[in-house]
PDB file of N, H, CA, C and O in Angstrom:
ATOM      1  N   UNK A   1     -31.742  20.938 -55.053  1.00  0.00           N
ATOM      2  CA  UNK A   1     -32.535  21.349 -53.801  1.00  0.00           C
ATOM      3  C   UNK A   1     -33.789  20.659 -53.888  1.00  0.00           C
ATOM      4  O   UNK A   1     -34.094  20.144 -54.964  1.00  0.00           O
ATOM      5  N   UNK A   2     -34.514  20.583 -52.957  1.00  0.00           N
ATOM      6  H   UNK A   2     -34.266  21.002 -52.083  1.00  0.00           H
ATOM      7  CA  UNK A   2     -35.806  19.504 -52.714  1.00  0.00           C
ATOM      8  C   UNK A   2     -36.883  20.511 -52.072  1.00  0.00           C
ATOM      9  O   UNK A   2     -36.428  21.280 -51.226  1.00  0.00           O
ATOM     10  N   UNK A   3     -38.142  20.596 -52.345  1.00  0.00           N
ATOM     11  H   UNK A   3     -38.511  19.971 -53.033  1.00  0.00           H
ATOM     12  CA  UNK A   3     -38.976  21.792 -51.781  1.00  0.00           C
ATOM     13  C   UNK A   3     -39.848  21.186 -51.276  1.00  0.00           C
ATOM     14  O   UNK A   3     -40.565  20.600 -52.087  1.00  0.00           O
ATOM     15  N   UNK A   4     -40.180  21.036 -49.942  1.00  0.00           N
ATOM     16  H   UNK A   4     -39.598  21.511 -49.283  1.00  0.00           H
ATOM     17  CA  UNK A   4     -41.061  20.908 -48.887  1.00  0.00           C
ATOM     18  C   UNK A   4     -42.333  21.095 -48.932  1.00  0.00           C
ATOM     19  O   UNK A   4     -42.625  21.672 -49.979  1.00  0.00           O
ATOM     20  N   UNK A   5     -43.518  20.805 -48.071  1.00  0.00           N
ATOM     21  H   UNK A   5     -43.280  20.337 -47.220  1.00  0.00           H
ATOM     22  CA  UNK A   5     -44.610  21.356 -48.106  1.00  0.00           C
ATOM     23  C   UNK A   5     -45.100  22.894 -47.996  1.00  0.00           C
ATOM     24  O   UNK A   5     -46.040  23.515 -48.491  1.00  0.00           O
ATOM     25  N   UNK A   6     -43.651  23.347 -46.804  1.00  0.00           N
ATOM     26  H   UNK A   6     -42.887  22.842 -46.401  1.00  0.00           H
ATOM     27  CA  UNK A   6     -43.752  25.006 -46.607  1.00  0.00           C
ATOM     28  C   UNK A   6     -43.724  25.828 -47.888  1.00  0.00           C
ATOM     29  O   UNK A   6     -44.269  26.932 -47.887  1.00  0.00           O
ATOM     30  N   UNK A   7     -43.082  25.330 -49.058  1.00  0.00           N
ATOM     31  H   UNK A   7     -42.640  24.433 -49.058  1.00  0.00           H
ATOM     32  CA  UNK A   7     -42.850  25.895 -50.271  1.00  0.00           C
ATOM     33  C   UNK A   7     -44.011  25.712 -51.080  1.00  0.00           C
ATOM     34  O   UNK A   7     -44.097  26.415 -52.087  1.00  0.00           O
ATOM     35  N   UNK A   8     -44.785  25.019 -50.863  1.00  0.00           N
ATOM     36  H   UNK A   8     -44.716  24.448 -50.045  1.00  0.00           H
ATOM     37  CA  UNK A   8     -45.881  24.838 -51.944  1.00  0.00           C
ATOM     38  C   UNK A   8     -47.413  25.280 -51.246  1.00  0.00           C
ATOM     39  O   UNK A   8     -47.915  24.740 -50.260  1.00  0.00           O
ATOM     40  N   UNK A   9     -47.990  26.400 -52.036  1.00  0.00           N
ATOM     41  H   UNK A   9     -47.582  26.839 -52.836  1.00  0.00           H
ATOM     42  CA  UNK A   9     -49.252  26.704 -51.426  1.00  0.00           C
ATOM     43  C   UNK A   9     -50.496  26.773 -52.854  1.00  0.00           C
ATOM     44  O   UNK A   9     -50.314  27.098 -54.027  1.00  0.00           O
ATOM     45  N   UNK A  10     -51.411  26.442 -52.331  1.00  0.00           N
ATOM     46  H   UNK A  10     -51.559  26.178 -51.378  1.00  0.00           H
ATOM     47  CA  UNK A  10     -52.704  26.631 -53.437  1.00  0.00           C
ATOM     48  C   UNK A  10     -53.361  27.949 -53.503  1.00  0.00           C
ATOM     49  O   UNK A  10     -53.686  28.500 -52.451  1.00  0.00           O
ATOM     50  N   UNK A  11     -53.593  28.522 -54.677  1.00  0.00           N
ATOM     51  H   UNK A  11     -53.329  28.075 -55.532  1.00  0.00           H
ATOM     52  CA  UNK A  11     -54.104  29.797 -54.622  1.00  0.00           C
ATOM     53  C   UNK A  11     -55.111  29.862 -55.874  1.00  0.00           C
ATOM     54  O   UNK A  11     -54.819  29.466 -57.003  1.00  0.00           O
ATOM     55  N   UNK A  12     -55.846  30.196 -55.649  1.00  0.00           N
ATOM     56  H   UNK A  12     -56.083  30.518 -54.733  1.00  0.00           H
ATOM     57  CA  UNK A  12     -56.987  30.177 -57.113  1.00  0.00           C
ATOM     58  C   UNK A  12     -57.287  29.241 -57.578  1.00  0.00           C
ATOM     59  O   UNK A  12     -57.641  29.182 -58.756  1.00  0.00           O
ATOM     60  N   UNK A  13     -57.225  28.021 -56.624  1.00  0.00           N
ATOM     61  H   UNK A  13     -56.938  28.069 -55.667  1.00  0.00           H
ATOM     62  CA  UNK A  13     -57.275  26.640 -57.367  1.00  0.00           C
ATOM     63  C   UNK A  13     -55.939  26.062 -58.302  1.00  0.00           C
ATOM     64  O   UNK A  13     -55.743  25.072 -59.007  1.00  0.00           O
ATOM     65  N   UNK A  14     -55.165  27.234 -57.896  1.00  0.00           N
ATOM     66  H   UNK A  14     -55.324  28.037 -57.323  1.00  0.00           H
ATOM     67  CA  UNK A  14     -53.854  26.522 -58.593  1.00  0.00           C
ATOM     68  C   UNK A  14     -52.545  26.162 -57.657  1.00  0.00           C
ATOM     69  O   UNK A  14     -52.324  26.680 -56.562  1.00  0.00           O
ATOM     70  N   UNK A  15     -51.803  25.271 -58.239  1.00  0.00           N
ATOM     71  H   UNK A  15     -51.982  24.850 -59.129  1.00  0.00           H
ATOM     72  CA  UNK A  15     -50.640  25.058 -57.578  1.00  0.00           C
ATOM     73  C   UNK A  15     -49.166  26.298 -57.356  1.00  0.00           C
ATOM     74  O   UNK A  15     -48.478  26.305 -58.377  1.00  0.00           O
ATOM     75  N   UNK A  16     -48.815  26.937 -56.626  1.00  0.00           N
ATOM     76  H   UNK A  16     -49.374  26.931 -55.796  1.00  0.00           H
ATOM     77  CA  UNK A  16     -48.063  27.672 -56.515  1.00  0.00           C
ATOM     78  C   UNK A  16     -46.726  27.004 -55.866  1.00  0.00           C
ATOM     79  O   UNK A  16     -46.769  26.343 -54.829  1.00  0.00           O
ATOM     80  N   UNK A  17     -45.567  27.248 -56.581  1.00  0.00           N
ATOM     81  H   UNK A  17     -45.531  27.785 -57.424  1.00  0.00           H
ATOM     82  CA  UNK A  17     -44.326  26.548 -55.629  1.00  0.00           C
ATOM     83  C   UNK A  17     -43.478  28.028 -55.482  1.00  0.00           C
ATOM     84  O   UNK A  17     -43.137  28.659 -56.483  1.00  0.00           O
ATOM     85  N   UNK A  18     -43.214  28.447 -54.211  1.00  0.00           N
ATOM     86  H   UNK A  18     -43.491  27.934 -53.399  1.00  0.00           H
ATOM     87  CA  UNK A  18     -42.301  29.412 -53.984  1.00  0.00           C
ATOM     88  C   UNK A  18     -40.916  28.868 -54.009  1.00  0.00           C
ATOM     89  O   UNK A  18     -40.545  27.886 -53.367  1.00  0.00           O
ATOM     90  N   UNK A  19     -40.051  29.717 -54.945  1.00  0.00           N
ATOM     91  H   UNK A  19     -40.352  30.515 -55.467  1.00  0.00           H
ATOM     92  CA  UNK A  19     -38.405  29.287 -55.031  1.00  0.00           C
ATOM     93  C   UNK A  19     -37.724  30.300 -53.870  1.00  0.00           C
ATOM     94  O   UNK A  19     -37.626  31.526 -53.908  1.00  0.00           O
ATOM     95  N   UNK A  20     -37.282  29.348 -52.815  1.00  0.00           N
ATOM     96  H   UNK A  20     -37.361  28.351 -52.784  1.00  0.00           H
ATOM     97  CA  UNK A  20     -36.648  30.085 -51.870  1.00  0.00           C
ATOM     98  C   UNK A  20     -35.163  30.380 -52.310  1.00  0.00           C
ATOM     99  O   UNK A  20     -34.408  30.943 -51.517  1.00  0.00           O
ATOM    100  N   UNK A  21     -34.727  29.997 -53.598  1.00  0.00           N
ATOM    101  H   UNK A  21     -35.340  29.540 -54.242  1.00  0.00           H
ATOM    102  CA  UNK A  21     -33.491  30.775 -53.923  1.00  0.00           C
ATOM    103  C   UNK A  21     -33.420  31.729 -54.937  1.00  0.00           C
ATOM    104  O   UNK A  21     -32.589  32.635 -54.873  1.00  0.00           O
ATOM    105  N   UNK A  22     -34.399  31.597 -56.099  1.00  0.00           N
ATOM    106  H   UNK A  22     -35.074  30.861 -56.151  1.00  0.00           H
ATOM    107  CA  UNK A  22     -34.384  32.268 -56.721  1.00  0.00           C
ATOM    108  C   UNK A  22     -35.809  33.614 -56.190  1.00  0.00           C
ATOM    109  O   UNK A  22     -36.132  34.622 -56.819  1.00  0.00           O
ATOM    110  N   UNK A  23     -36.168  33.292 -55.354  1.00  0.00           N
ATOM    111  H   UNK A  23     -35.906  32.473 -54.843  1.00  0.00           H
ATOM    112  CA  UNK A  23     -37.035  34.503 -54.701  1.00  0.00           C
ATOM    113  C   UNK A  23     -38.133  34.689 -55.589  1.00  0.00           C
ATOM    114  O   UNK A  23     -38.602  35.827 -55.586  1.00  0.00           O
ATOM    115  N   UNK A  24     -38.760  33.695 -56.493  1.00  0.00           N
ATOM    116  H   UNK A  24     -38.379  32.771 -56.496  1.00  0.00           H
ATOM    117  CA  UNK A  24     -39.830  34.094 -57.277  1.00  0.00           C
ATOM    118  C   UNK A  24     -40.877  32.709 -56.986  1.00  0.00           C
ATOM    119  O   UNK A  24     -40.669  31.890 -56.091  1.00  0.00           O
ATOM    120  N   UNK A  25     -41.813  32.671 -57.770  1.00  0.00           N
ATOM    121  H   UNK A  25     -41.981  33.336 -58.497  1.00  0.00           H
ATOM    122  CA  UNK A  25     -42.922  31.617 -57.852  1.00  0.00           C
ATOM    123  C   UNK A  25     -43.444  31.086 -59.348  1.00  0.00           C
ATOM    124  O   UNK A  25     -43.636  31.835 -60.307  1.00  0.00           O
ATOM    125  N   UNK A  26     -43.595  29.926 -59.348  1.00  0.00           N
ATOM    126  H   UNK A  26     -43.439  29.318 -58.569  1.00  0.00           H
ATOM    127  CA  UNK A  26     -43.972  29.548 -60.497  1.00  0.00           C
ATOM    128  C   UNK A  26     -45.314  28.857 -60.578  1.00  0.00           C
ATOM    129  O   UNK A  26     -45.653  28.401 -59.486  1.00  0.00           O
ATOM    130  N   UNK A  27     -46.212  28.640 -61.601  1.00  0.00           N
ATOM    131  H   UNK A  27     -45.936  29.010 -62.488  1.00  0.00           H
ATOM    132  CA  UNK A  27     -47.327  27.635 -61.222  1.00  0.00           C
ATOM    133  C   UNK A  27     -47.163  26.271 -61.907  1.00  0.00           C
ATOM    134  O   UNK A  27     -46.882  25.998 -63.074  1.00  0.00           O
ATOM    135  N   UNK A  28     -47.410  25.520 -60.880  1.00  0.00           N
ATOM    136  H   UNK A  28     -47.638  25.742 -59.932  1.00  0.00           H
ATOM    137  CA  UNK A  28     -47.669  23.976 -61.837  1.00  0.00           C
ATOM    138  C   UNK A  28     -48.836  23.564 -62.436  1.00  0.00           C
ATOM    139  O   UNK A  28     -49.849  23.399 -61.755  1.00  0.00           O
ATOM    140  N   UNK A  29     -48.825  23.374 -63.632  1.00  0.00           N
ATOM    141  H   UNK A  29     -48.003  23.508 -64.185  1.00  0.00           H
ATOM    142  CA  UNK A  29     -49.957  23.020 -64.301  1.00  0.00           C
ATOM    143  C   UNK A  29     -50.471  21.576 -64.221  1.00  0.00           C
ATOM    144  O   UNK A  29     -51.666  21.288 -64.288  1.00  0.00           O
ATOM    145  N   UNK A  30     -49.446  20.668 -64.068  1.00  0.00           N
ATOM    146  H   UNK A  30     -48.476  20.902 -64.013  1.00  0.00           H
ATOM    147  CA  UNK A  30     -49.997  19.292 -63.582  1.00  0.00           C
ATOM    148  C   UNK A  30     -50.237  18.973 -62.169  1.00  0.00           C
ATOM    149  O   UNK A  30     -49.833  19.634 -61.212  1.00  0.00           O
ATOM    150  N   UNK A  31     -50.901  17.950 -62.132  1.00  0.00           N
ATOM    151  H   UNK A  31     -51.230  17.414 -62.909  1.00  0.00           H
ATOM    152  CA  UNK A  31     -51.612  18.024 -60.607  1.00  0.00           C
ATOM    153  C   UNK A  31     -50.407  17.573 -59.782  1.00  0.00           C
ATOM    154  O   UNK A  31     -49.284  17.216 -60.140  1.00  0.00           O
ATOM    155  N   UNK A  32     -50.974  17.694 -58.551  1.00  0.00           N
ATOM    156  H   UNK A  32     -51.886  17.984 -58.260  1.00  0.00           H
ATOM    157  CA  UNK A  32     -49.643  17.403 -57.341  1.00  0.00           C
ATOM    158  C   UNK A  32     -49.629  15.926 -57.016  1.00  0.00           C
ATOM    159  O   UNK A  32     -50.687  15.306 -56.902  1.00  0.00           O
ATOM    160  N   UNK A  33     -48.214  15.238 -56.835  1.00  0.00           N
ATOM    161  H   UNK A  33     -47.355  15.741 -56.928  1.00  0.00           H
ATOM    162  CA  UNK A  33     -48.067  14.063 -56.693  1.00  0.00           C
ATOM    163  C   UNK A  33     -48.455  13.378 -55.276  1.00  0.00           C
ATOM    164  O   UNK A  33     -48.453  12.189 -54.958  1.00  0.00           O
ATOM    165  N   UNK A  34     -48.811  14.617 -54.482  1.00  0.00           N
ATOM    166  H   UNK A  34     -48.812  15.584 -54.739  1.00  0.00           H
ATOM    167  CA  UNK A  34     -49.400  14.110 -53.022  1.00  0.00           C
ATOM    168  C   UNK A  34     -50.552  14.347 -52.817  1.00  0.00           C
ATOM    169  O   UNK A  34     -51.073  14.005 -51.756  1.00  0.00           O
TER     170      UNK A  34
END
């Protein structure tokens, strides 16, 4: 599956991706591509 912009949020200067399938979120350490 693909993640759209609605699944990505920036919190406390870090990028968090909300997983709609596993109902959990994980932090992205690397810089976003967009």
